[in-house]
Predicted model as a PDB file, atoms N, CA, C, CB and O in Angstrom, pLDDT in the B-factor column:
MODEL        1                                                                  
ATOM      1  N   GLY A   1      87.317  98.104 135.275  1.00 90.00           N  
ATOM      2  CA  GLY A   1      87.908  96.320 135.795  1.00 90.00           C  
ATOM      3  C   GLY A   1      89.510  96.745 135.939  1.00 90.00           C  
ATOM      4  O   GLY A   1      90.112  97.767 135.608  1.00 90.00           O  
ATOM      5  N   VAL A   2      90.042  95.196 136.742  1.00 94.00           N  
ATOM      6  CA  VAL A   2      91.307  95.497 136.442  1.00 94.00           C  
ATOM      7  C   VAL A   2      91.760  93.576 135.751  1.00 94.00           C  
ATOM      8  CB  VAL A   2      92.238  96.276 138.140  1.00 94.00           C  
ATOM      9  O   VAL A   2      91.246  92.502 136.062  1.00 94.00           O  
ATOM     10  N   GLU A   3      92.578  93.805 135.041  1.00 96.00           N  
ATOM     11  CA  GLU A   3      93.179  92.172 134.731  1.00 96.00           C  
ATOM     12  C   GLU A   3      94.448  92.116 135.105  1.00 96.00           C  
ATOM     13  CB  GLU A   3      93.201  91.634 133.164  1.00 96.00           C  
ATOM     14  O   GLU A   3      95.318  92.977 135.235  1.00 96.00           O  
ATOM     15  N   LEU A   4      94.422  91.107 135.239  1.00 97.00           N  
ATOM     16  CA  LEU A   4      96.031  90.529 135.676  1.00 97.00           C  
ATOM     17  C   LEU A   4      96.567  88.823 134.760  1.00 97.00           C  
ATOM     18  CB  LEU A   4      95.913  90.127 137.838  1.00 97.00           C  
ATOM     19  O   LEU A   4      95.958  87.754 134.719  1.00 97.00           O  
ATOM     20  N   TYR A   5      97.567  89.117 134.301  1.00 97.00           N  
ATOM     21  CA  TYR A   5      97.960  88.313 133.469  1.00 97.00           C  
ATOM     22  C   TYR A   5      99.158  88.291 133.543  1.00 97.00           C  
ATOM     23  CB  TYR A   5      97.581  88.466 132.400  1.00 97.00           C  
ATOM     24  O   TYR A   5      99.714  89.317 133.933  1.00 97.00           O  
ATOM     25  N   PRO A   6      99.952  87.131 133.200  1.00 98.00           N  
ATOM     26  CA  PRO A   6      99.200  85.496 133.482  1.00 98.00           C  
ATOM     27  C   PRO A   6      98.958  85.624 134.944  1.00 98.00           C  
ATOM     28  CB  PRO A   6     100.317  83.898 133.137  1.00 98.00           C  
ATOM     29  O   PRO A   6      99.432  86.318 135.843  1.00 98.00           O  
ATOM     30  N   ASN A   7      97.788  84.440 134.827  1.00 97.00           N  
ATOM     31  CA  ASN A   7      97.402  83.889 136.214  1.00 97.00           C  
ATOM     32  C   ASN A   7      97.157  82.856 136.145  1.00 97.00           C  
ATOM     33  CB  ASN A   7      96.457  84.348 136.884  1.00 97.00           C  
ATOM     34  O   ASN A   7      96.099  82.634 135.556  1.00 97.00           O  
ATOM     35  N   PRO A   8      97.848  81.760 136.616  1.00 97.00           N  
ATOM     36  CA  PRO A   8      99.022  81.425 137.947  1.00 97.00           C  
ATOM     37  C   PRO A   8     100.225  82.605 137.249  1.00 97.00           C  
ATOM     38  CB  PRO A   8      99.817  79.187 138.038  1.00 97.00           C  
ATOM     39  O   PRO A   8     100.479  82.988 136.107  1.00 97.00           O  
ATOM     40  N   ALA A   9     100.523  82.772 138.007  1.00 97.00           N  
ATOM     41  CA  ALA A   9     102.243  83.410 137.294  1.00 97.00           C  
ATOM     42  C   ALA A   9     103.534  82.695 138.218  1.00 97.00           C  
ATOM     43  CB  ALA A   9     102.477  85.621 137.587  1.00 97.00           C  
ATOM     44  O   ALA A   9     103.363  81.964 139.193  1.00 97.00           O  
ATOM     45  N   ASN A  10     104.579  83.023 137.760  1.00 96.00           N  
ATOM     46  CA  ASN A  10     105.711  82.475 138.409  1.00 96.00           C  
ATOM     47  C   ASN A  10     106.472  83.175 138.638  1.00 96.00           C  
ATOM     48  CB  ASN A  10     106.281  81.648 137.949  1.00 96.00           C  
ATOM     49  O   ASN A  10     107.088  82.966 139.684  1.00 96.00           O  
ATOM     50  N   SER A  11     106.937  84.634 137.634  1.00 96.00           N  
ATOM     51  CA  SER A  11     108.009  85.915 138.298  1.00 96.00           C  
ATOM     52  C   SER A  11     107.254  87.212 137.995  1.00 96.00           C  
ATOM     53  CB  SER A  11     109.753  86.043 137.465  1.00 96.00           C  
ATOM     54  O   SER A  11     107.283  88.110 138.836  1.00 96.00           O  
ATOM     55  N   VAL A  12     106.613  87.361 136.903  1.00 97.00           N  
ATOM     56  CA  VAL A  12     105.819  88.720 136.840  1.00 97.00           C  
ATOM     57  C   VAL A  12     104.434  88.640 136.453  1.00 97.00           C  
ATOM     58  CB  VAL A  12     106.426  89.663 135.881  1.00 97.00           C  
ATOM     59  O   VAL A  12     103.868  87.656 135.977  1.00 97.00           O  
ATOM     60  N   VAL A  13     103.943  89.779 136.706  1.00 97.00           N  
ATOM     61  CA  VAL A  13     102.146  89.534 137.062  1.00 97.00           C  
ATOM     62  C   VAL A  13     102.045  91.037 136.035  1.00 97.00           C  
ATOM     63  CB  VAL A  13     101.347  89.680 139.408  1.00 97.00           C  
ATOM     64  O   VAL A  13     102.582  92.080 136.407  1.00 97.00           O  
ATOM     65  N   ASN A  14     101.445  90.954 135.009  1.00 97.00           N  
ATOM     66  CA  ASN A  14     101.045  92.088 134.758  1.00 97.00           C  
ATOM     67  C   ASN A  14      99.617  92.619 134.985  1.00 97.00           C  
ATOM     68  CB  ASN A  14     101.361  92.184 133.672  1.00 97.00           C  
ATOM     69  O   ASN A  14      98.647  91.861 135.002  1.00 97.00           O  
ATOM     70  N   VAL A  15      99.519  94.047 135.172  1.00 97.00           N  
ATOM     71  CA  VAL A  15      98.243  94.657 135.876  1.00 97.00           C  
ATOM     72  C   VAL A  15      97.835  95.588 134.639  1.00 97.00           C  
ATOM     73  CB  VAL A  15      98.559  95.588 137.492  1.00 97.00           C  
ATOM     74  O   VAL A  15      98.668  96.256 134.027  1.00 97.00           O  
ATOM     75  N   LYS A  16      96.379  95.563 134.311  1.00 97.00           N  
ATOM     76  CA  LYS A  16      95.980  96.543 133.044  1.00 97.00           C  
ATOM     77  C   LYS A  16      94.730  96.957 134.155  1.00 97.00           C  
ATOM     78  CB  LYS A  16      95.489  95.695 131.106  1.00 97.00           C  
ATOM     79  O   LYS A  16      94.011  96.083 134.639  1.00 97.00           O  
ATOM     80  N   THR A  17      94.588  98.303 134.462  1.00 95.00           N  
ATOM     81  CA  THR A  17      93.136  98.971 134.590  1.00 95.00           C  
ATOM     82  C   THR A  17      92.659  99.962 133.800  1.00 95.00           C  
ATOM     83  CB  THR A  17      92.949  99.518 135.743  1.00 95.00           C  
ATOM     84  O   THR A  17      93.303 100.862 133.261  1.00 95.00           O  
ATOM     85  N   ASP A  18      91.145  99.684 133.748  1.00 93.00           N  
ATOM     86  CA  ASP A  18      90.684 101.473 132.972  1.00 93.00           C  
ATOM     87  C   ASP A  18      90.464 102.277 134.207  1.00 93.00           C  
ATOM     88  CB  ASP A  18      88.889 101.624 131.850  1.00 93.00           C  
ATOM     89  O   ASP A  18      89.920 103.356 133.971  1.00 93.00           O  
ATOM     90  N   VAL A  19      90.648 102.122 135.056  1.00 90.00           N  
ATOM     91  CA  VAL A  19      90.388 102.932 136.065  1.00 90.00           C  
ATOM     92  C   VAL A  19      91.950 103.767 136.643  1.00 90.00           C  
ATOM     93  CB  VAL A  19      89.614 101.934 137.189  1.00 90.00           C  
ATOM     94  O   VAL A  19      92.756 102.843 136.749  1.00 90.00           O  
ATOM     95  N   LEU A  20      92.565 104.924 136.989  1.00 91.00           N  
ATOM     96  CA  LEU A  20      93.713 105.190 137.686  1.00 91.00           C  
ATOM     97  C   LEU A  20      93.685 105.161 139.279  1.00 91.00           C  
ATOM     98  CB  LEU A  20      94.122 106.434 137.236  1.00 91.00           C  
ATOM     99  O   LEU A  20      93.067 105.758 140.161  1.00 91.00           O  
ATOM    100  N   PHE A  21      94.576 104.258 139.216  1.00 96.00           N  
ATOM    101  CA  PHE A  21      94.615 103.697 140.948  1.00 96.00           C  
ATOM    102  C   PHE A  21      95.954 104.716 141.549  1.00 96.00           C  
ATOM    103  CB  PHE A  21      95.137 101.488 141.147  1.00 96.00           C  
ATOM    104  O   PHE A  21      96.769 105.292 140.828  1.00 96.00           O  
ATOM    105  N   GLU A  22      95.917 104.743 142.914  1.00 96.00           N  
ATOM    106  CA  GLU A  22      97.470 105.931 143.259  1.00 96.00           C  
ATOM    107  C   GLU A  22      98.134 104.222 144.383  1.00 96.00           C  
ATOM    108  CB  GLU A  22      96.871 108.412 144.855  1.00 96.00           C  
ATOM    109  O   GLU A  22      99.300 104.180 144.775  1.00 96.00           O  
ATOM    110  N   THR A  23      97.390 103.367 144.603  1.00 97.00           N  
ATOM    111  CA  THR A  23      98.127 102.828 145.557  1.00 97.00           C  
ATOM    112  C   THR A  23      98.740 101.380 145.366  1.00 97.00           C  
ATOM    113  CB  THR A  23      97.349 102.881 146.631  1.00 97.00           C  
ATOM    114  O   THR A  23      98.111 101.215 144.320  1.00 97.00           O  
ATOM    115  N   LEU A  24      99.159 100.669 145.444  1.00 97.00           N  
ATOM    116  CA  LEU A  24      98.803  99.064 145.146  1.00 97.00           C  
ATOM    117  C   LEU A  24      99.494  98.775 146.634  1.00 97.00           C  
ATOM    118  CB  LEU A  24      99.668  98.120 143.467  1.00 97.00           C  
ATOM    119  O   LEU A  24     100.239  99.467 147.327  1.00 97.00           O  
ATOM    120  N   GLU A  25      99.018  97.675 146.789  1.00 98.00           N  
ATOM    121  CA  GLU A  25      98.952  96.443 148.093  1.00 98.00           C  
ATOM    122  C   GLU A  25      99.170  95.203 147.494  1.00 98.00           C  
ATOM    123  CB  GLU A  25      97.424  96.271 148.954  1.00 98.00           C  
ATOM    124  O   GLU A  25      98.454  94.824 146.567  1.00 98.00           O  
ATOM    125  N   VAL A  26     100.315  94.371 148.043  1.00 98.00           N  
ATOM    126  CA  VAL A  26     100.324  92.703 147.852  1.00 98.00           C  
ATOM    127  C   VAL A  26      99.799  92.511 149.482  1.00 98.00           C  
ATOM    128  CB  VAL A  26     102.219  91.808 147.374  1.00 98.00           C  
ATOM    129  O   VAL A  26     100.164  93.281 150.371  1.00 98.00           O  
ATOM    130  N   THR A  27      99.075  91.596 149.663  1.00 98.00           N  
ATOM    131  CA  THR A  27      98.760  91.123 150.826  1.00 98.00           C  
ATOM    132  C   THR A  27      98.783  89.075 150.458  1.00 98.00           C  
ATOM    133  CB  THR A  27      97.080  92.014 151.304  1.00 98.00           C  
ATOM    134  O   THR A  27      98.264  88.497 149.503  1.00 98.00           O  
ATOM    135  N   ASN A  28      99.568  88.473 151.612  1.00 97.00           N  
ATOM    136  CA  ASN A  28      98.869  87.080 151.631  1.00 97.00           C  
ATOM    137  C   ASN A  28      97.871  86.786 152.343  1.00 97.00           C  
ATOM    138  CB  ASN A  28      99.586  86.168 151.948  1.00 97.00           C  
ATOM    139  O   ASN A  28      97.277  87.481 153.167  1.00 97.00           O  
ATOM    140  N   MET A  29      97.616  85.314 151.879  1.00 96.00           N  
ATOM    141  CA  MET A  29      96.277  84.594 152.586  1.00 96.00           C  
ATOM    142  C   MET A  29      96.321  84.941 154.230  1.00 96.00           C  
ATOM    143  CB  MET A  29      96.324  82.697 152.351  1.00 96.00           C  
ATOM    144  O   MET A  29      95.266  84.643 154.791  1.00 96.00           O  
ATOM    145  N   LEU A  30      97.097  85.375 154.885  1.00 97.00           N  
ATOM    146  CA  LEU A  30      96.861  85.874 156.344  1.00 97.00           C  
ATOM    147  C   LEU A  30      96.100  87.148 156.178  1.00 97.00           C  
ATOM    148  CB  LEU A  30      98.270  86.139 157.216  1.00 97.00           C  
ATOM    149  O   LEU A  30      95.044  87.341 156.779  1.00 97.00           O  
ATOM    150  N   GLY A  31      96.651  88.046 155.338  1.00 96.00           N  
ATOM    151  CA  GLY A  31      96.368  89.608 155.253  1.00 96.00           C  
ATOM    152  C   GLY A  31      97.704  90.438 155.552  1.00 96.00           C  
ATOM    153  O   GLY A  31      97.839  91.654 155.417  1.00 96.00           O  
ATOM    154  N   GLN A  32      98.577  89.595 155.951  1.00 97.00           N  
ATOM    155  CA  GLN A  32     100.029  90.347 155.775  1.00 97.00           C  
ATOM    156  C   GLN A  32     100.661  91.102 154.615  1.00 97.00           C  
ATOM    157  CB  GLN A  32     100.943  89.448 155.941  1.00 97.00           C  
ATOM    158  O   GLN A  32     101.185  90.776 153.550  1.00 97.00           O  
ATOM    159  N   LEU A  33     100.376  92.352 155.310  1.00 98.00           N  
ATOM    160  CA  LEU A  33     100.788  93.326 153.830  1.00 98.00           C  
ATOM    161  C   LEU A  33     102.709  92.891 153.558  1.00 98.00           C  
ATOM    162  CB  LEU A  33     100.513  95.706 154.329  1.00 98.00           C  
ATOM    163  O   LEU A  33     103.564  93.065 154.427  1.00 98.00           O  
ATOM    164  N   ILE A  34     103.023  92.227 151.915  1.00 96.00           N  
ATOM    165  CA  ILE A  34     104.267  91.790 151.517  1.00 96.00           C  
ATOM    166  C   ILE A  34     104.939  92.794 151.154  1.00 96.00           C  
ATOM    167  CB  ILE A  34     104.285  90.891 150.588  1.00 96.00           C  
ATOM    168  O   ILE A  34     106.149  92.791 151.380  1.00 96.00           O  
ATOM    169  N   TYR A  35     104.158  94.216 150.317  1.00 97.00           N  
ATOM    170  CA  TYR A  35     104.000  94.632 149.187  1.00 97.00           C  
ATOM    171  C   TYR A  35     103.609  95.927 149.004  1.00 97.00           C  
ATOM    172  CB  TYR A  35     103.313  93.928 148.670  1.00 97.00           C  
ATOM    173  O   TYR A  35     102.423  95.876 148.678  1.00 97.00           O  
ATOM    174  N   SER A  36     104.116  97.487 149.055  1.00 97.00           N  
ATOM    175  CA  SER A  36     103.516  98.542 148.806  1.00 97.00           C  
ATOM    176  C   SER A  36     103.947  99.356 148.017  1.00 97.00           C  
ATOM    177  CB  SER A  36     103.310  99.040 149.641  1.00 97.00           C  
ATOM    178  O   SER A  36     105.160  99.521 148.147  1.00 97.00           O  
ATOM    179  N   ALA A  37     103.425 100.026 147.142  1.00 97.00           N  
ATOM    180  CA  ALA A  37     103.808 100.749 146.187  1.00 97.00           C  
ATOM    181  C   ALA A  37     102.897 102.168 145.671  1.00 97.00           C  
ATOM    182  CB  ALA A  37     103.946  99.770 145.223  1.00 97.00           C  
ATOM    183  O   ALA A  37     101.711 102.233 145.992  1.00 97.00           O  
ATOM    184  N   PRO A  38     103.551 103.313 144.837  1.00 97.00           N  
ATOM    185  CA  PRO A  38     102.889 104.272 144.526  1.00 97.00           C  
ATOM    186  C   PRO A  38     101.969 103.608 143.322  1.00 97.00           C  
ATOM    187  CB  PRO A  38     103.803 105.474 144.230  1.00 97.00           C  
ATOM    188  O   PRO A  38     102.403 102.466 143.172  1.00 97.00           O  
ATOM    189  N   VAL A  39     101.097 103.798 142.586  1.00 94.00           N  
ATOM    190  CA  VAL A  39     101.248 103.460 141.233  1.00 94.00           C  
ATOM    191  C   VAL A  39     101.211 104.992 140.020  1.00 94.00           C  
ATOM    192  CB  VAL A  39      99.907 102.304 140.992  1.00 94.00           C  
ATOM    193  O   VAL A  39     101.148 106.200 140.248  1.00 94.00           O  
ATOM    194  N   THR A  40     101.260 104.461 139.164  1.00 87.00           N  
ATOM    195  CA  THR A  40     101.097 105.193 138.172  1.00 87.00           C  
ATOM    196  C   THR A  40     100.857 105.127 136.823  1.00 87.00           C  
ATOM    197  CB  THR A  40     101.747 105.634 138.229  1.00 87.00           C  
ATOM    198  O   THR A  40     101.887 104.775 136.248  1.00 87.00           O  
ATOM    199  N   GLY A  41      99.594 105.385 135.780  1.00 91.00           N  
ATOM    200  CA  GLY A  41      99.715 104.639 134.675  1.00 91.00           C  
ATOM    201  C   GLY A  41      98.951 103.498 134.875  1.00 91.00           C  
ATOM    202  O   GLY A  41      98.978 102.821 135.903  1.00 91.00           O  
ATOM    203  N   ASN A  42      98.308 103.294 133.947  1.00 93.00           N  
ATOM    204  CA  ASN A  42      96.877 102.196 133.891  1.00 93.00           C  
ATOM    205  C   ASN A  42      97.633 100.646 133.272  1.00 93.00           C  
ATOM    206  CB  ASN A  42      95.309 102.951 132.416  1.00 93.00           C  
ATOM    207  O   ASN A  42      96.987  99.731 132.763  1.00 93.00           O  
ATOM    208  N   GLN A  43      99.182 100.658 133.481  1.00 96.00           N  
ATOM    209  CA  GLN A  43      99.652  99.325 132.662  1.00 96.00           C  
ATOM    210  C   GLN A  43     100.920  99.111 133.644  1.00 96.00           C  
ATOM    211  CB  GLN A  43     100.099  99.558 130.741  1.00 96.00           C  
ATOM    212  O   GLN A  43     101.751 100.017 133.581  1.00 96.00           O  
ATOM    213  N   PHE A  44     101.185  98.105 134.498  1.00 95.00           N  
ATOM    214  CA  PHE A  44     102.345  98.086 135.053  1.00 95.00           C  
ATOM    215  C   PHE A  44     102.615  96.699 135.459  1.00 95.00           C  
ATOM    216  CB  PHE A  44     102.415  99.013 136.082  1.00 95.00           C  
ATOM    217  O   PHE A  44     101.698  95.878 135.430  1.00 95.00           O  
ATOM    218  N   GLN A  45     103.951  96.330 135.885  1.00 96.00           N  
ATOM    219  CA  GLN A  45     103.984  94.706 136.518  1.00 96.00           C  
ATOM    220  C   GLN A  45     104.475  95.034 137.914  1.00 96.00           C  
ATOM    221  CB  GLN A  45     105.179  93.452 135.652  1.00 96.00           C  
ATOM    222  O   GLN A  45     104.935  96.060 138.415  1.00 96.00           O  
ATOM    223  N   ILE A  46     104.193  93.667 138.429  1.00 96.00           N  
ATOM    224  CA  ILE A  46     104.380  93.351 139.819  1.00 96.00           C  
ATOM    225  C   ILE A  46     105.618  92.515 139.860  1.00 96.00           C  
ATOM    226  CB  ILE A  46     103.149  92.627 140.450  1.00 96.00           C  
ATOM    227  O   ILE A  46     105.315  91.452 139.320  1.00 96.00           O  
ATOM    228  N   ASN A  47     106.426  92.496 140.108  1.00 96.00           N  
ATOM    229  CA  ASN A  47     107.895  90.992 139.929  1.00 96.00           C  
ATOM    230  C   ASN A  47     107.281  90.191 141.480  1.00 96.00           C  
ATOM    231  CB  ASN A  47     110.504  91.834 140.213  1.00 96.00           C  
ATOM    232  O   ASN A  47     107.335  90.729 142.585  1.00 96.00           O  
ATOM    233  N   ILE A  48     106.754  88.904 141.220  1.00 96.00           N  
ATOM    234  CA  ILE A  48     106.400  88.453 142.306  1.00 96.00           C  
ATOM    235  C   ILE A  48     107.409  86.887 142.444  1.00 96.00           C  
ATOM    236  CB  ILE A  48     104.698  88.376 142.258  1.00 96.00           C  
ATOM    237  O   ILE A  48     107.170  85.876 143.105  1.00 96.00           O  
ATOM    238  N   SER A  49     108.522  87.196 141.574  1.00 96.00           N  
ATOM    239  CA  SER A  49     109.720  85.883 141.873  1.00 96.00           C  
ATOM    240  C   SER A  49     110.274  85.802 142.851  1.00 96.00           C  
ATOM    241  CB  SER A  49     110.836  85.768 141.147  1.00 96.00           C  
ATOM    242  O   SER A  49     111.080  84.917 142.563  1.00 96.00           O  
ATOM    243  N   GLY A  50     110.451  86.035 143.742  1.00 96.00           N  
ATOM    244  CA  GLY A  50     110.953  86.288 145.140  1.00 96.00           C  
ATOM    245  C   GLY A  50     109.777  85.947 146.137  1.00 96.00           C  
ATOM    246  O   GLY A  50     110.015  85.686 147.316  1.00 96.00           O  
ATOM    247  N   TYR A  51     108.763  85.956 145.724  1.00 96.00           N  
ATOM    248  CA  TYR A  51     107.642  85.055 146.784  1.00 96.00           C  
ATOM    249  C   TYR A  51     107.493  83.630 146.898  1.00 96.00           C  
ATOM    250  CB  TYR A  51     106.265  85.331 146.472  1.00 96.00           C  
ATOM    251  O   TYR A  51     107.950  82.839 146.073  1.00 96.00           O  
ATOM    252  N   ASN A  52     106.729  83.248 148.119  1.00 96.00           N  
ATOM    253  CA  ASN A  52     106.816  81.723 148.073  1.00 96.00           C  
ATOM    254  C   ASN A  52     105.623  81.045 147.261  1.00 96.00           C  
ATOM    255  CB  ASN A  52     106.806  81.151 149.580  1.00 96.00           C  
ATOM    256  O   ASN A  52     104.850  81.945 146.932  1.00 96.00           O  
ATOM    257  N   ALA A  53     105.226  79.941 146.860  1.00 97.00           N  
ATOM    258  CA  ALA A  53     104.058  79.356 145.812  1.00 97.00           C  
ATOM    259  C   ALA A  53     103.031  79.968 147.232  1.00 97.00           C  
ATOM    260  CB  ALA A  53     104.060  77.099 145.216  1.00 97.00           C  
ATOM    261  O   ALA A  53     103.448  80.291 148.344  1.00 97.00           O  
ATOM    262  N   GLY A  54     101.587  79.982 146.724  1.00 97.00           N  
ATOM    263  CA  GLY A  54     100.591  80.357 147.097  1.00 97.00           C  
ATOM    264  C   GLY A  54      99.419  81.078 146.077  1.00 97.00           C  
ATOM    265  O   GLY A  54      99.426  81.196 144.852  1.00 97.00           O  
ATOM    266  N   VAL A  55      98.311  81.553 147.196  1.00 98.00           N  
ATOM    267  CA  VAL A  55      97.514  82.963 146.590  1.00 98.00           C  
ATOM    268  C   VAL A  55      98.010  84.112 147.333  1.00 98.00           C  
ATOM    269  CB  VAL A  55      95.777  82.973 146.785  1.00 98.00           C  
ATOM    270  O   VAL A  55      98.211  84.125 148.547  1.00 98.00           O  
ATOM    271  N   TYR A  56      98.191  85.067 146.531  1.00 98.00           N  
ATOM    272  CA  TYR A  56      98.228  86.514 147.053  1.00 98.00           C  
ATOM    273  C   TYR A  56      97.269  87.246 146.673  1.00 98.00           C  
ATOM    274  CB  TYR A  56      99.311  87.223 146.732  1.00 98.00           C  
ATOM    275  O   TYR A  56      96.703  86.933 145.625  1.00 98.00           O  
ATOM    276  N   PHE A  57      96.878  88.276 147.323  1.00 98.00           N  
ATOM    277  CA  PHE A  57      95.897  89.212 146.872  1.00 98.00           C  
ATOM    278  C   PHE A  57      96.472  90.892 146.517  1.00 98.00           C  
ATOM    279  CB  PHE A  57      94.781  89.189 148.083  1.00 98.00           C  
ATOM    280  O   PHE A  57      97.006  91.615 147.358  1.00 98.00           O  
ATOM    281  N   ILE A  58      96.270  91.184 145.411  1.00 97.00           N  
ATOM    282  CA  ILE A  58      96.605  92.531 144.713  1.00 97.00           C  
ATOM    283  C   ILE A  58      95.366  93.407 145.157  1.00 97.00           C  
ATOM    284  CB  ILE A  58      96.761  92.405 142.933  1.00 97.00           C  
ATOM    285  O   ILE A  58      94.212  93.079 144.880  1.00 97.00           O  
ATOM    286  N   LYS A  59      95.693  94.557 145.874  1.00 97.00           N  
ATOM    287  CA  LYS A  59      94.574  95.723 146.441  1.00 97.00           C  
ATOM    288  C   LYS A  59      95.371  97.162 145.773  1.00 97.00           C  
ATOM    289  CB  LYS A  59      94.436  95.780 148.604  1.00 97.00           C  
ATOM    290  O   LYS A  59      96.529  97.550 145.934  1.00 97.00           O  
ATOM    291  N   LEU A  60      93.947  97.906 144.765  1.00 97.00           N  
ATOM    292  CA  LEU A  60      94.656  98.921 144.105  1.00 97.00           C  
ATOM    293  C   LEU A  60      93.233  99.686 144.829  1.00 97.00           C  
ATOM    294  CB  LEU A  60      95.105  98.836 142.182  1.00 97.00           C  
ATOM    295  O   LEU A  60      92.108  99.332 145.179  1.00 97.00           O  
ATOM    296  N   SER A  61      94.155 101.107 144.805  1.00 97.00           N  
ATOM    297  CA  SER A  61      93.113 102.112 145.939  1.00 97.00           C  
ATOM    298  C   SER A  61      93.509 103.281 144.888  1.00 97.00           C  
ATOM    299  CB  SER A  61      93.694 102.427 148.093  1.00 97.00           C  
ATOM    300  O   SER A  61      94.481 103.363 144.136  1.00 97.00           O  
ATOM    301  N   GLY A  62      92.370 104.192 145.110  1.00 95.00           N  
ATOM    302  CA  GLY A  62      92.611 105.734 145.189  1.00 95.00           C  
ATOM    303  C   GLY A  62      91.051 106.558 145.209  1.00 95.00           C  
ATOM    304  O   GLY A  62      89.926 106.141 145.484  1.00 95.00           O  
ATOM    305  N   SER A  63      91.361 107.388 144.949  1.00 93.00           N  
ATOM    306  CA  SER A  63      90.341 108.219 144.719  1.00 93.00           C  
ATOM    307  C   SER A  63      88.864 108.142 143.988  1.00 93.00           C  
ATOM    308  CB  SER A  63      90.923 108.968 144.223  1.00 93.00           C  
ATOM    309  O   SER A  63      87.746 108.648 144.089  1.00 93.00           O  
ATOM    310  N   ALA A  64      89.729 106.985 143.022  1.00 84.00           N  
ATOM    311  CA  ALA A  64      88.257 106.372 142.533  1.00 84.00           C  
ATOM    312  C   ALA A  64      87.557 105.320 142.827  1.00 84.00           C  
ATOM    313  CB  ALA A  64      88.204 106.141 141.444  1.00 84.00           C  
ATOM    314  O   ALA A  64      86.616 105.080 142.072  1.00 84.00           O  
ATOM    315  N   GLY A  65      87.782 104.462 143.906  1.00 94.00           N  
ATOM    316  CA  GLY A  65      87.918 103.527 144.562  1.00 94.00           C  
ATOM    317  C   GLY A  65      88.860 102.545 144.577  1.00 94.00           C  
ATOM    318  O   GLY A  65      90.011 102.906 144.332  1.00 94.00           O  
ATOM    319  N   SER A  66      88.633 101.233 144.833  1.00 96.00           N  
ATOM    320  CA  SER A  66      89.565 100.203 145.227  1.00 96.00           C  
ATOM    321  C   SER A  66      88.864  99.109 144.611  1.00 96.00           C  
ATOM    322  CB  SER A  66      89.853 100.035 146.798  1.00 96.00           C  
ATOM    323  O   SER A  66      87.697  99.205 144.231  1.00 96.00           O  
ATOM    324  N   ALA A  67      89.604  98.012 144.504  1.00 97.00           N  
ATOM    325  CA  ALA A  67      90.011  96.569 143.674  1.00 97.00           C  
ATOM    326  C   ALA A  67      90.755  95.744 144.049  1.00 97.00           C  
ATOM    327  CB  ALA A  67      90.554  96.645 142.569  1.00 97.00           C  
ATOM    328  O   ALA A  67      91.923  96.028 144.314  1.00 97.00           O  
ATOM    329  N   VAL A  68      90.329  94.671 144.152  1.00 97.00           N  
ATOM    330  CA  VAL A  68      90.978  93.447 145.176  1.00 97.00           C  
ATOM    331  C   VAL A  68      91.276  92.380 143.752  1.00 97.00           C  
ATOM    332  CB  VAL A  68      89.533  92.613 146.718  1.00 97.00           C  
ATOM    333  O   VAL A  68      90.399  92.343 142.889  1.00 97.00           O  
ATOM    334  N   LYS A  69      92.136  91.811 143.635  1.00 97.00           N  
ATOM    335  CA  LYS A  69      92.326  90.582 142.523  1.00 97.00           C  
ATOM    336  C   LYS A  69      93.063  89.831 143.110  1.00 97.00           C  
ATOM    337  CB  LYS A  69      92.941  90.832 141.130  1.00 97.00           C  
ATOM    338  O   LYS A  69      94.107  90.204 143.645  1.00 97.00           O  
ATOM    339  N   LYS A  70      92.523  88.325 143.103  1.00 98.00           N  
ATOM    340  CA  LYS A  70      93.288  87.082 143.516  1.00 98.00           C  
ATOM    341  C   LYS A  70      94.543  86.683 142.471  1.00 98.00           C  
ATOM    342  CB  LYS A  70      92.191  85.825 143.584  1.00 98.00           C  
ATOM    343  O   LYS A  70      94.301  86.566 141.270  1.00 98.00           O  
ATOM    344  N   VAL A  71      95.961  86.471 143.024  1.00 97.00           N  
ATOM    345  CA  VAL A  71      96.870  86.206 141.868  1.00 97.00           C  
ATOM    346  C   VAL A  71      97.847  84.781 142.603  1.00 97.00           C  
ATOM    347  CB  VAL A  71      97.932  87.872 141.418  1.00 97.00           C  
ATOM    348  O   VAL A  71      98.570  84.908 143.591  1.00 97.00           O  
ATOM    349  N   VAL A  72      97.650  83.576 141.893  1.00 98.00           N  
ATOM    350  CA  VAL A  72      98.500  82.249 142.376  1.00 98.00           C  
ATOM    351  C   VAL A  72      99.735  82.358 141.684  1.00 98.00           C  
ATOM    352  CB  VAL A  72      97.810  80.746 142.015  1.00 98.00           C  
ATOM    353  O   VAL A  72      99.950  82.451 140.476  1.00 98.00           O  
ATOM    354  N   LYS A  73     100.667  82.327 142.851  1.00 97.00           N  
ATOM    355  CA  LYS A  73     102.328  82.166 142.533  1.00 97.00           C  
ATOM    356  C   LYS A  73     102.410  80.737 142.247  1.00 97.00           C  
ATOM    357  CB  LYS A  73     103.464  82.585 143.882  1.00 97.00           C  
ATOM    358  O   LYS A  73     102.017  80.049 143.189  1.00 97.00           O  
ATOM    359  N   ASN A  74     102.736  80.205 141.405  1.00 95.00           N  
ATOM    360  CA  ASN A  74     103.038  78.851 141.111  1.00 95.00           C  
ATOM    361  C   ASN A  74     104.713  78.808 141.274  1.00 95.00           C  
ATOM    362  CB  ASN A  74     102.441  78.422 139.541  1.00 95.00           C  
ATOM    363  O   ASN A  74     105.325  77.757 141.085  1.00 95.00           O  
TER     364      ASN A  74                                                      
ENDMDL                                                                          
END                                                                             
């Protein structure tokens, strides 16, 4: 599984997974890619402090599959 906290978040979202993913993508409600990065390890942070308030989707993918989670920026 994938855990995001805090959610809603203001500046940093912590991501914790039990699967090793290779790629992280953040998209907005329109499906536009805002951020993309390689992932190493199963605990990391995403800095969303510069994003506008609203709903974003965090997509993690790799050879083990993919997962999409929703995060709210307040």
